[in-house]
C-alpha positions, 0 to 999 in steps of 0.5 A: 499500499505505500507504494501506490499512496507513493505513487499517488503522492508522486502524481499529485506533486506533479499535477501541483506544479502544471497548477500553480503554472497555469494559475500564474499564467491565467490559463483558467480552461487548463487549470479546470483540467488539471484539478479535474484530474487531481480531484480523483487521486485526491479523494483517492489519497485521502480515502487511503490517509483516513484508514488508521491502519494505513496511515500508522504504517506509513513512513514519516517522509509519505505522510510529510509528502501529503500534509506539504500537498494539502498546505500547497493546495490550500495557498493555491486556492487562496491564490485563485480567490484572491485571482477572482476577487480581482477580476470581478472587481475588473468586470465592475469596471468594465461594467460601469464603463459600458453603462456609462457609453450606453447613456451617452450613445444617443448624443453621438447618434445623429439623424442624418449621419446614416451611423447606426451605433446600436452595434455597440450598446447591443454588443455588450 
């Protein structure tokens, strides 16, 4: 069982590294795919680690690696939440700007100029 947990932790460590890189580069679609791949491994490791018979026989190094992965995941979640809050702020600013543009749009429309600026306001 130790070898199985060691292999699972190795895979999770690799995925955690990929996740960190993707998070830093705002590669959200790829990040989601990596998180989905990791979710099954995490569930499997967690179920094994909950078994006291297995956990008590694990070498201390494997327990430390599992705990380190848990702490790293918490840090990535915090970074993701921080980035999400920043993006939500940016969206609020964009929505406000778009709303302002829609309010002033009629001032730029002329009945005879033939320009239809409605596309701008409808593309939102």
